[in-house]
Each structure stands twice: as C-alpha cells, then as structure tokens.
C-alpha positions in Angstrom: 0.0 0.0 0.0 1.3 3.5 -0.6 3.8 4.8 1.9 4.2 1.4 3.6 7.7 0.6 2.2 10.4 2.4 0.3 9.2 3.9 -2.9 12.5 2.9 -4.4 12.0 0.9 -7.6 14.7 -1.4 -6.3 17.2 -0.6 -9.0 20.1 1.9 -9.2 21.5 3.2 -12.5 19.1 1.0 -14.4 20.2 -2.2 -12.7 17.8 -4.3 -10.7 19.0 -6.9 -8.2 20.2 -10.1 -9.7 17.8 -9.5 -12.6 20.8 -8.1 -14.5 21.2 -4.9 -16.4 17.9 -3.1 -17.1 19.4 -1.3 -20.1 17.3 0.9 -22.4 14.1 -1.0 -23.2 14.8 -3.2 -26.2 11.2 -4.0 -27.1 8.0 -2.1 -27.2 6.4 -4.8 -25.0 9.1 -4.9 -22.3 9.4 -2.8 -19.2 10.1 -2.3 -15.5 7.4 -1.8 -12.8 8.4 -0.2 -9.4 7.4 -1.7 -6.1 5.4 1.4 -5.4 3.2 0.8 -8.5 2.8 -2.9 -7.5 1.5 -2.0 -4.1 -0.8 0.8 -5.1 -3.5 -1.6 -6.4 -6.0 -3.6 -4.5 -5.6 -7.4 -5.0 -7.5 -10.5 -4.0 -4.4 -12.8 -3.8 -0.6 -12.2 -4.0 -0.2 -13.4 -7.6 -2.5 -10.7 -8.8 0.2 -8.1 -8.4 1.6 -9.5 -11.6 -1.4 -8.1 -13.5 0.4 -4.8 -13.5 2.2 -6.5 -16.4 0.2 -5.3 -19.4 -2.0 -8.0 -20.9 -1.4 -10.6 -18.1 -4.4 -12.3 -16.4 -3.8 -14.0 -13.1 -6.7 -16.1 -11.8 -7.5 -19.1 -9.6 -9.6 -22.2 -10.2 -9.0 -24.0 -6.9 -8.1 -23.4 -3.3 -6.0 -20.3 -2.5 -2.9 -22.2 -1.7 -2.7 -23.7 -5.2 -0.6 -22.0 -8.0 -2.5 -19.4 -10.0 -3.6 -19.8 -13.6 -2.1 -17.4 -16.1 -3.2 -16.0 -19.5 -1.0 -13.9 -21.8 -1.0 -13.1 -25.5 -3.6 -15.7 -26.4 -2.1 -18.4 -24.2 -3.8 -20.4 -21.5 -0.5 -20.7 -19.6 -2.2 -23.1 -17.1 0.0 -22.8 -14.0 3.1 -21.5 -15.9 3.8 -23.6 -18.9 5.1 -20.7 -21.1 5.7 -17.8 -18.7 9.0 -17.9 -16.8 8.8 -16.4 -13.3 11.8 -15.8 -11.0 12.0 -14.2 -7.6 15.4 -12.8 -6.6 17.1 -14.9 -9.2 15.4 -18.1 -8.2 13.1 -20.0 -10.6 9.5 -20.4 -9.5 8.4 -22.7 -12.4 8.7 -26.4 -11.5 9.6 -28.7 -14.3 8.4 -32.4 -14.2 5.9 -31.3 -11.6 3.3 -33.7 -10.2 0.4 -31.4 -11.2 1.5 -29.5 -14.3 4.6 -28.8 -16.3 6.1 -25.4 -15.3 3.9 -25.2 -12.2 4.6 -21.7 -10.7 3.3 -21.2 -7.2 3.8 -17.5 -6.4 1.8 -17.6 -3.2 5.0 -17.1 -1.1 5.3 -13.6 -2.6 5.2 -10.7 -0.1 4.0 -7.8 -2.3 5.3 -5.1 0.2 8.8 -6.4 -0.3 8.8 -6.1 -4.1 11.4 -3.6 -5.2 10.9 -3.9 -9.0 9.4 -6.2 -11.6 11.1 -6.6 -14.9 9.0 -8.1 -17.7 9.6 -9.2 -21.3 7.1 -10.6 -23.8 8.2 -13.0 -26.5 11.3 -15.2 -26.8 13.7 -12.4 -27.9 16.0 -12.1 -24.9 19.2 -14.2 -24.2 18.6 -14.5 -20.5 15.2 -16.1 -21.0 15.1 -19.9 -21.5 12.7 -22.6 -20.5 9.0 -21.6 -20.2 9.6 -18.0 -21.5 8.0 -18.2 -25.0 5.0 -16.0 -24.1 7.1 -13.9 -21.7 9.1 -13.7 -18.5 8.7 -11.9 -15.2 11.6 -11.2 -12.9 10.7 -10.0 -9.3 13.4 -8.5 -7.1 12.9 -7.9 -3.3 14.1 -4.7 -1.6 17.4 -4.9 0.5 16.1 -2.3 3.0 13.0 -0.4 3.8 13.0 3.3 4.7 10.9 2.7 7.8 9.9 -0.5 9.6 6.4 -1.7 8.9 3.7 -3.4 10.9 0.3 -4.0 9.5 -2.8 -6.0 10.1 -5.8 -6.6 7.8 -9.2 -8.1 8.3 -12.0 -8.6 5.8 -14.9 -10.6 4.4 -15.0 -14.4 4.4 -12.6 -14.8 7.3 -9.7 -12.9 5.8 -7.0 -12.1 8.3 -3.4 -11.0 7.6 -0.5 -9.7 9.7 2.8 -8.5 8.3 6.0 -7.1 9.8 9.0 -5.8 7.9 12.1 -4.4 9.6 15.6 -3.5 8.5 18.6 -2.1 10.4 22.3 -1.5 9.9 24.5 -4.5 10.8 28.2 -4.4 10.4 29.0 -2.9 7.0 25.6 -3.8 5.6 21.9 -4.1 6.4 19.7 -6.9 7.9 16.1 -7.1 6.7 13.6 -9.4 8.4 10.0 -9.9 7.3 7.2 -12.2 8.6 3.7 -12.8 7.4 0.7 -14.9 8.6 -2.6 -15.2 6.9 -5.9 -17.1 7.1 -8.8 -17.1 4.7 -12.1 -19.1 4.3 -13.6 -17.6 1.1 -17.3 -17.7 0.2 -17.3 -21.4 -0.4 -19.8 -23.9 1.1 -16.7 -25.8 2.3 -14.4 -23.1 3.7 -10.8 -22.9 2.2 -9.4 -22.7 5.8 -6.2 -21.4 4.2 -3.4 -21.1 6.7 -0.2 -19.5 5.6 3.1 -18.6 7.2 5.9 -16.8 5.4 9.3 -15.4 6.3 12.3 -13.7 4.7 15.7 -12.8 6.2 18.3 -11.0 4.1 21.7 -9.6 4.8 23.2 -7.2 2.2 26.2 -5.0 1.6 27.0 -2.4 -1.0 24.8 -1.8 -4.0 23.3 -4.0 -6.6 26.2 -3.2 -9.0 28.9 -3.5 -6.3 27.9 -5.7 -3.4 26.3 -8.9 -2.3 23.2 -10.2 -0.5 22.4 -13.5 1.3 18.7 -14.4 1.6 16.7 -17.1 3.4 13.0 -17.7 2.7 10.5 -20.0 4.4 6.9 -20.6 3.3 4.2 -23.1 4.4 0.5 -23.3 3.6 -2.4 -25.7 3.8 -6.0 -25.4 2.4 -9.2 -26.9 1.3 -10.2 -26.6 -2.4 -13.4 -25.9 -4.2 -12.4 -26.9 -7.7 -14.4 -26.1 -10.9 -17.9 -27.5 -10.8 -20.3 -28.5 -13.7 -23.0 -26.0 -14.7 -25.6 -28.8 -14.6 -25.0 -29.5 -10.9 -25.9 -25.9 -10.1 -28.8 -25.8 -12.6 -30.3 -29.0 -11.1 -29.9 -27.7 -7.5 -27.5 -30.4 -6.4 -25.1 -27.7 -5.1 -25.0 -23.9 -5.0 -22.8 -21.7 -7.0 -20.1 -21.8 -4.3 -20.6 -25.5 -3.6 -18.4 -28.5 -4.2 -18.9 -32.1 -5.3 -15.9 -33.4 -3.3 -15.4 -31.5 0.0 -12.2 -33.4 0.7 -10.2 -31.7 -2.1 -7.3 -29.5 -1.0 -3.6 -29.5 -0.5 -0.5 -28.4 1.4 2.9 -27.1 0.3 6.2 -25.9 1.7 9.1 -23.9 0.2 12.4 -23.2 1.9 15.3 -21.5 0.1 18.8 -20.1 0.5 20.1 -17.8 -2.2 22.9 -15.3 -2.7 23.9 -12.7 -5.3 27.2 -10.9 -5.9 28.2 -8.2 -8.3 31.3 -6.2 -9.0 32.0 -3.3 -11.3 35.5 -2.6 -12.7 37.1 -0.9 -15.7 36.0 -3.7 -18.0 32.3 -3.8 -17.0 30.1 -5.6 -14.5 30.3 -9.2 -13.3 27.3 -10.8 -11.6 26.8 -14.1 -9.9 23.9 -15.8 -8.1 23.2 -19.2 -6.6 20.2 -20.8 -4.9 19.1 -24.0 -3.1 15.4 -24.8 -2.7 13.6 -27.5 -0.8 10.1 -27.8 -2.2 7.1 -30.1 -1.4 3.5 -30.2 -2.5 0.5 -32.4 -2.0 -2.7 -31.9 -4.0 -6.0 -33.8 -3.7 -8.3 -33.2 -6.7 -11.4 -34.7 -8.2 -12.3 -33.1 -11.6 -14.5 -35.9 -13.1 -16.3 -37.1 -9.8 -17.5 -40.6 -10.7 -16.6 -41.1 -14.3 -13.6 -43.5 -13.9 -14.7 -45.1 -10.6 -18.5 -45.1 -10.1 -18.1 -46.5 -6.6 -15.2 -44.7 -4.9 -15.0 -41.6 -7.0 -12.2 -40.1 -9.1 -10.2 -38.2 -6.4 -6.4 -38.5 -6.8 -3.4 -37.3 -4.9 -0.4 -35.7 -6.6 2.8 -35.6 -4.6 5.9 -33.6 -5.4 9.0 -33.5 -3.3 12.3 -32.1 -4.6 15.5 -30.3 -3.9 16.7 -28.0 -6.7 19.8 -25.9 -7.0 21.5 -23.8 -9.6 22.9 -20.4 -10.4 24.0 -17.9 -13.0 27.3 -16.1 -13.8 27.5 -13.3 -16.3 29.8 -10.5 -17.4 29.1 -7.4 -19.4 32.2 -6.1 -21.3 31.9 -2.4 -21.9 34.0 -1.0 -24.8 33.9 0.4 -28.3 34.1 -0.8 -31.9 35.6 1.6 -34.3 34.7 4.4 -31.9 31.1 3.1 -31.5 29.8 2.4 -28.0 29.4 -1.4 -27.5 28.6 -4.0 -24.9 29.2 -7.7 -25.0 27.5 -9.9 -22.5 28.2 -13.6 -21.8 26.5 -15.7 -19.2 26.1 -19.3 -18.0 23.0 -20.7 -16.2 22.6 -24.1 -14.5 19.8 -25.9 -12.7 19.5 -29.4 -11.3 16.3 -30.9 -9.8 16.3 -34.1 -7.7 12.6 -35.0 -7.8 10.2 -37.6 -6.4 6.7 -37.4 -8.0 3.8 -39.6 -7.3 0.1 -40.1 -8.3 -2.3 -42.3 -6.3 -6.0 -42.8 -6.3 -7.7 -41.6 -3.1 -11.1 -41.2 -1.4 -11.6 -38.5 1.2 -7.8 -38.1 1.0 -7.3 -41.7 2.1 -5.0 -43.9 0.0 -6.5 -46.5 -2.3 -4.0 -47.4 -5.0 -0.7 -46.2 -6.5 -0.7 -45.1 -10.1 2.9 -44.1 -10.3 5.8 -43.3 -8.0 8.8 -42.0 -9.9 12.2 -40.5 -9.2 13.7 -38.0 -11.6 17.0 -36.3 -11.8 16.8 -33.5 -14.3 19.7 -31.1 -15.1 20.2 -28.3 -17.6 22.9 -25.8 -18.5 22.8 -22.8 -20.8 25.3 -20.4 -22.4 24.3 -17.1 -23.8 26.0 -14.3 -25.6 24.8 -10.9 -26.8 26.4 -8.0 -28.6 24.8 -4.6 -28.1 26.0 -1.8 -30.4 25.0 1.9 -30.8 25.7 2.7 -34.4 24.4 6.2 -34.3 22.2 8.4 -32.0 19.2 6.8 -33.8 20.2 3.2 -34.4 20.9 0.5 -31.8 21.2 -3.3 -32.4 21.4 -6.4 -30.3 22.6 -9.7 -31.8 22.9 -12.9 -29.7 22.2 -16.5 -29.2 21.4 -18.9 -26.4 22.3 -22.6 -26.2 20.5 -25.0 -23.8 21.3 -28.6 -23.0 19.0 -30.9 -21.0 19.5 -34.3 -19.3 17.0 -36.5 -17.4 17.3 -39.8 -15.6 13.8 -41.2 -14.9 13.5 -44.2 -12.4 9.9 -45.3 -12.6 8.0 -47.9 -10.5 6.8 -49.1 -14.0 10.2 -50.3 -15.4 9.1 -49.8 -19.0 8.8 -46.1 -18.3 12.3 -45.7 -16.9 15.1 -44.3 -19.0 17.5 -41.5 -19.8 17.0 -38.6 -22.2 19.1 -35.8 -23.6 18.2 -32.9 -25.8 19.6 -29.5 -26.8 18.5 -26.4 -28.6 20.2 -23.2 -29.9 18.2 -20.1 -30.5 19.0 -16.7 -32.1 18.0 -13.4 -30.4 17.9 -10.3 -32.5 16.8 -6.7 -31.8 16.9 -3.4 -33.5 15.9 0.1 -32.2 15.4 3.2 -34.4 15.1 6.6 -32.9 14.3 8.5 -30.9 12.7 10.9 -33.3 10.2 13.3 -31.8 10.3 11.3 -28.6 9.4 8.1 -30.6 11.3 4.9 -30.9 10.7 1.9 -33.3 11.5 -1.6 -32.3 12.0 -4.8 -34.3 12.6 -8.1 -32.5 13.0 -11.7 -33.5 14.0 -14.8 -31.5 13.6 -18.5 -30.8 12.4 -20.0 -27.5 11.2 -23.3 -26.1 9.5 -25.1 -23.3 10.5 -28.5 -21.9 8.1 -31.3 -21.4 7.7 -33.5 -18.3 10.7 -35.8 -18.4 8.4 -38.8 -17.5 6.6 -38.2 -20.8 9.9 -38.2 -22.7 10.9 -41.7 -21.5 7.5 -43.4 -20.9 6.4 -46.2 -23.3 3.3 -47.5 -21.5 0.3 -46.0 -19.7 1.2 -46.4 -15.9 -2.6 -46.9 -15.1 -2.9 -49.6 -17.8 0.6 -51.0 -18.6 -0.8 -53.1 -21.5 -1.4 -49.9 -23.5 1.6 -48.3 -25.2 1.9 -44.5 -25.5 3.9 -42.2 -27.7 6.9 -40.5 -26.2 6.9 -36.7 -26.0 9.8 -34.5 -27.3 12.0 -33.2 -24.5 12.3 -29.6 -25.8 9.6 -28.0 -28.0 10.8 -25.0 -30.0 9.0 -21.7 -30.6 9.7 -18.8 -32.9 8.5 -15.2 -32.3 8.8 -11.8 -33.9 7.5 -8.3 -33.1 7.5 -4.8 -34.4 6.6 -2.0 -32.1 6.6 1.7 -31.4 6.9 3.7 -28.1 6.1 7.4 -27.8 6.7 9.9 -25.1 5.9 13.2 -26.9 3.1 14.2 -24.5 4.5 15.1 -21.1 3.8 12.3 -18.6 2.3 9.9 -21.2 4.1 6.8 -22.4 2.2 4.8 -25.0 3.4 1.7 -26.8 2.0 -0.4 -29.7 3.3 -3.8 -30.6 2.4 -6.3 -33.4 3.5 -9.8 -32.5 3.6 -13.3 -33.9 4.5 -16.6 -32.2 4.7 -20.1 -33.7 4.9 -23.1 -31.5 5.8 -26.7 -32.5 3.5 -28.2 -29.9 0.8 -26.7 -27.7 0.2 -27.7 -24.1 -3.6 -28.2 -23.6 -5.6 -28.8 -20.4 -7.1 -32.4 -20.3 -10.2 -32.5 -18.3 -10.2 -36.3 -17.8 -6.9 -36.1 -15.9 -6.8 -32.5 -14.8 -3.3 -32.2 -16.3 -1.8 -30.7 -19.5 -0.6 -32.8 -22.5 1.3 -31.8 -25.6 -0.9 -31.2 -28.6 -0.8 -29.7 -32.1 1.4 -26.9 -33.5 0.0 -23.3 -33.2 0.3 -19.8 -34.5 -0.6 -16.6 -32.7 -0.5 -13.1 -34.0 -1.9 -10.0 -32.3 -1.8 -6.4 -31.2 -0.8 -5.0 -27.9 -1.5 -1.4 -26.9 -0.3 -0.1 -23.5 -0.6 3.4 -21.9 0.8 4.9 -18.7 -0.1 8.6 -18.0 1.3 10.5 -15.0 -1.2 13.4 -15.2 0.3 15.1 -12.1 2.7 13.9 -9.4 -0.4 12.6 -7.5 -2.6 11.3 -10.3 -1.8 8.4 -12.7 -3.9 6.7 -15.4 -3.3 3.5 -17.2 -5.0 1.5 -20.0 -4.0 -1.7 -21.8 -5.6 -3.7 -24.7 -4.4 -7.0 -26.2 -6.1 -8.7 -29.1 -4.8 -12.1 -30.2 -5.7 -14.6 -33.0 -4.7 -18.1 -31.8 -5.1 -21.1 -34.2 -3.7 -24.5 -34.7 -1.5 -24.3 -37.7 -2.2 -27.9 -39.0 -5.4 -29.3 -40.4 -7.7 -31.5 -38.2 -11.4 -32.0 -38.8 -12.1 -31.4 -35.1 -11.3 -27.7 -35.6 -8.5 -25.1 -35.5 -9.3 -23.1 -32.4 -7.0 -23.3 -29.4 -9.1 -24.1 -26.4 -9.0 -21.5 -23.6 -7.1 -19.0 -25.8 -8.4 -15.5 -25.0 -9.0 -13.1 -27.9 -9.3 -9.9 -25.9 -7.7 -8.9 -22.6 -8.1 -5.3 -21.4 -7.6 -3.2 -18.3 -7.9 0.4 -17.1 -7.0 2.1 -13.9 -6.6 5.3 -11.9 -4.3 5.9 -9.0 -4.1 9.0 -6.8 -2.2 10.2 -3.8 1.2 11.5 -2.8 2.8 11.4 0.6 0.4 12.4 3.4 -3.4 12.6 3.0 -5.8 10.7 0.9 -4.8 8.0 -1.6 -6.6 5.4 -3.6 -7.0 3.5 -6.8 -9.6 1.8 -9.0 -9.0 -0.8 -11.7 -11.1 -2.6 -14.3 -9.9 -5.9 -15.6 -11.6 -7.5 -18.7 -11.1 -11.1 -19.5 -12.7 -11.9 -22.9 -14.6 -15.0 -24.0 -12.6 -18.0 -25.1 -13.4 -21.1 -27.3 -13.6 -24.1 -25.0 -13.3 -26.7 -27.8 -11.5 -26.8 -31.1 -14.6 -26.1 -33.3 -15.6 -23.0 -31.3 -19.1 -24.4 -30.8 -18.8 -24.0 -27.0 -17.4 -20.7 -25.6 -16.9 -19.2 -22.2 -18.5 -16.0 -21.0 -16.4 -12.8 -20.5 -15.4 -11.6 -17.1 -15.2 -7.9 -16.1 -14.1 -7.1 -12.6 -13.6 -3.8 -10.7 -11.5 -3.4 -7.6 -11.2 -0.2 -5.6 -9.2 1.2 -2.7 -9.4 4.4 -0.6 -7.1 5.3 2.3 -5.4 8.0 4.3 -1.8 8.5 5.4 -1.5 10.3 8.8 1.5 12.4 9.9 2.3 10.1 12.8 3.2 7.2 10.4 -0.2 5.4 10.5 -2.2 4.7 7.5 -5.7 3.2 7.1 -7.1 1.8 3.9 -10.2 0.0 2.7 -10.2 -2.3 -0.3 -13.4 -3.3 -2.1 -13.0 -6.3 -4.3 -15.4 -7.1 -7.1 -17.0 -3.8 -6.4 -19.9 -4.4 -8.8 -20.6 -7.9 -7.4 -20.2 -9.4 -10.9 -21.5 -13.0 -11.0 -18.8 -14.1 -13.4 -16.4 -17.0 -13.7 -12.7 -17.0 -12.9 -12.2 -19.9 -15.3 -14.4 -22.2 -17.5 -13.5 -25.6 -19.0 -15.5 -28.0 -21.2 -15.1 -31.7 -20.6 -16.8 -34.9 -19.6 -17.7 -35.7 -16.0 -20.2 -38.0 -14.2 -22.5 -37.2 -11.3 -24.2 -40.0 -9.3 -27.0 -41.6 -11.3 -25.8 -40.4 -14.7 -24.9 -42.7 -17.6 -21.6 -44.5 -17.4 -20.1 -42.5 -20.3 -20.7 -39.2 -18.4 -21.9 -35.9 -19.7 -19.9 -33.2 -21.5 -20.5 -29.9 -19.8 -19.0 -26.5 -18.9 -17.2 -26.6 -15.6 -16.6 -23.3 -13.9 -15.0 -21.7 -10.9 -16.9 -18.5 -9.9 -15.5 -15.1 -9.0 -15.9 -14.3 -5.3 -18.7 -11.9 -4.5 -18.1 -8.4 -3.2 -15.6 -8.4 -0.4 -14.1 -5.7 1.8 -10.7 -5.6 3.5 -9.5 -3.1 6.1 -5.8 -2.5 6.6 -4.1 -0.6 9.5 -0.4 0.0 9.0 2.2 1.7 11.1 5.7 2.9 10.0 8.3 3.6 12.5 
C-alpha cells in the first residue's frame, strides 16, 4: 500500500538486483514496474500483483494455496507452462511437476517487499530460456525499507493477515527481516481454511552493482479446495454456485530456500553471480470428473511432489567500443538441477486406495548465452545474440518400462533493432527463438502407468517456438508513455488442459498473432492513469477436422485504472480488468463468457506514520467466472459415459478488507 515501504523501484543506475542490467528497453512490450506501483493496487491474492504487467491475467480455479492460472498473448498458460517467473534470481516454475509442467506457485510472494518487476514478452532475450516463449517476469525484493512496517488486515469471508518488515544496519551492511501470517475461508460452502506462514531474512552490503546479498525464505501453507464445478449440478440444484462435489479436495505445500547474489564493477564492465538452493514439497487432492472413472469410490487422486533443486548464473558485461562506436558484449552461464520424487495415487476423502505411479527423476540443464549490443548512431541500436540450452534427465519409474534417460539441446538466435528517438518516438524490431521443456516422464515413458498393456507415444523433450515483433513507443506528451506492438509466435506443440486427468498434455502446432497497446499517463505527481488492450488470434496451424481453435485462448484482454495520492493525506485506486470470452473446444461451438471485474481502494496516510485503507474487491458484485472448462464428468445416477459440460469456478462476491499499517 502507498507509503508502507520504500518507494524505491529497487534498481540503481538502471540495474535491478540479480535480474541483470535493465538497459534501455529493447522491445515495445518490455518494461520495469516499481514496487510502489505494484503496491498501489487492491488485490485478492498475491499473484494478482503481476497483473500490473500489461495483458497478463492471473486467476485461480481451486483453493487459495494452489498455484495461480495465467493467461497472456492468447495463451492459456495453465500454472506457468510458457511464462517464466523468477524471484530474486530463483526460478518459480517447477519442471516435471506432479500437477503441471512449469507449475509456478507464487503464493509465497510478499508484495510489500517487491522492489521492482522486470517483464519481457516473447522469446527475444538471451537470459530467457525454458517456459519463456510467451514472456518472462523477474521479481526483485528490496534490500532495505526506509521505515519499519507493521500492518494488520481483516476482511470478508474470514480474511486475516499480519505482516512485519524491519531493517537495520548491521556491520558494514543491512539486515532485513519480514514475517507474514494469513488465514482465509472464502465464500465457499466448504471453507478454504487457508493457513499460511511466510518469512524472509536478508543480509546485504553495498549496491546491486557492487555488493552482495544473502537471503533465506520459508513458506508453508495448507488449504481446502473448491475446484471447478459442472453447470448442470448448479442448474439442477445439487449444489449452490459456491458449492463442491468433493469436500475433501485440498492441499498443502512448503518452500524453503537459501540464495545469494554478488556483483562487482571494474574498468571492463560488470560481473554478476547468483546461486540458490530450494527445498520444495506439495500435496494436492483433486477430483475433476467425480464418478466417471470409478462409479463406486469416485475419481479423487493425490499428486505428490517433493524435490531439492539448485542452480545459479554467472554473467559479465564487457563495456567498450568498436571503431569508436559504444558497444557492450554480455556472456553468461545458467545451470539448474532438480532431484525429484513425483507420485500419483487414487484416493477417497484423502485416504490412499492405490498407487498409479511413484517416480524419481534427476533433471539437469545448462545454458550459455552471448549478446552484442551496439549503438551505431544516435538513432540506431542493435542487439545480436544466441542462447544454447542442454538438458539431461534420468527417470527411475516404478513401472520399469517407463524408466530411461534422455538428452536434448537447442540453440536459438535473439535479435533486436531500435530506431530513434525521433520526436520522442522509438521503433523496435525483435526476433527470436524459444522453447519449453516437457515433463521428463513423458519423454521416457512407453506404456500407460494406469494400464501397462497400452503403449503411449513419447513426448519430445524440448519444444521450439519462434517469435517476432514490431513496435513503437512514444513519449511526446509530457507524462504519457504509449506503446503499440504487433507480434507473432509459432509453437511446434501446444500444451492443452485435459479435463479427464486434470493435467496438461502436448498437442498440435499453433500460430498466434496479435496487437498489444499499453498506456501509462502521469497526469500530475499525484494522479496516474493506465489502460491496456491485447487482441490475439490463436489457431492450430495444421489441419484437423475437429477444428482449428486453441481451447482457452483469449482473444481480448483489457484493463484500465486510476491511482491518486502523494505522501500524506488521501490515496486510492480503482481498476477494471476485462477477460474476454474463449473457445472451449476446437470447433468453437462452446465458448466461455467474458469476465469484467472492478476493484477499488481508498485510504489515508497520517502524519504520525499510521495509514488506514479500505479495499473493495469485485465492487460491482459481478456474477462471473474465474475460469471455465468444457469436458466430460459424471455425477451420481448419470450414464456410465458421463456428460460433456461446462465446468466453472466462480468469482468471489463483493468483499471488503480493512488494513491498518504503522511505519516507525
């Protein structure tokens, strides 16, 4: 919230934490968002702060402790299949995850600690690798806060939150400590009973260009889950709009990490290094099809993920000149290794019934990247680079036929050109290749673990993408920054949600092209307006009689907002978010409804350091859906083959949250 933490954007001289050099924006669709901007908006859940990234939708179709679902540039990104998210140099996306490839649980995020968010769209940037075809988001925490913070929030549906952030000089550096606790029931007939504990400890010295930081994080949560429900169950009066067909769904998770960053500037340029070690575990109990597969015991299953992952990055920027022209060369190496145990079992009321699979996976990757950045004239800049990625996996399955080893590699070009500025206008041209990895178990598997007599086709390890973009950015009106981008992205294989298993599976090749228009207008020092529009055409690029529409691919995403306030006195914001209708099956005969939500905030900063704010979420009490799927499920008494139906997760009704914060 405004005034709670340092208004610093978390970067000095254009450099943000371990996120690397935030040089002059090299695409019309890239940018940096300050922590102050992030915390000026009312949100329902932590992940929604990422909706400050233009065109990004962050929603939820289950209990509050589960990873969010993301949509960007005509992608249903599920839980993170093609958007790469990092926090303080640590990857959030989990490869070969028990629930979904690229599963990115951002619920451990403490918004008030965010110093800056750097975002890129498209696969044009050398530091972006796996899961970054649609885009990447790098989040950096603050090293210190200007004043210590203590706040408490209470709200509708059992919402309670307490947060403390404190920093103080220690030796030649600073120590920062933050702790958070939260509970939440939600409007559901079976309360979420979310319980969350979160902590951060950081010691830092120097600056982000000449210094180091060591950080420890700990996060734990448990919850019940009201998953998506069939429309017919509500229409027939079996359950209400906020009801559930399996009250024992839910989950728990834990994340513990140690990380460090180091940087040094000398006469040759800047050297940066980072490393991390993460202990992660998750249990999910879901039942998406109810009684379709097992008419007696039901279709609930448990997904278990337990892993230790570690890795790091080292890079150096050589600053110099070529024939008198300003030039930079950047080289870098990234590594990551996951030691994973993943399991799937059939359950009833969270009680074990039978094991479907219990696998152990060692997955490792390494990448080398290089980029040359050259300023030819005052109006021409270029970047030329490439990225090479190598992957290795060793799968040890309890179904011996599915065990095996796999290797794969990919090399991608990354190109950019900037023309201008002329009359405060720049033109951008970008081209690049990207990829996403598939679950390593699908790469080595030869038989269905649930029915070993049936063979299955192996998935490719790495799936390539190719993107291009042309854009324009204009700042000719004082305080107004407007950008327009035309983009295209081709994917060799799409990841699609499969309703019968509740997971994603590789599918057909796709092509997307669209338009993105973003606007940020600082009318006065205390009044800011924003408005974004993304229109995307997403189609399968091969022929199939079932149709060429990509299920769950949104055509239109739009947002508009107003924020006011400066220093002491009144502050507030209001934001509209529009999530357009989507085809739910390939022939476009079944579509979702659009969702338009308005959130608002009003508050007051007092001279004594206290602030009081009121958030109103879903201000218009829209009876809309957070997400809608179309698949076959079976309710008790229905035919054995089940019924194909829309399944939806509703938006929560109007809720209020009151926050009292003190700064000292």
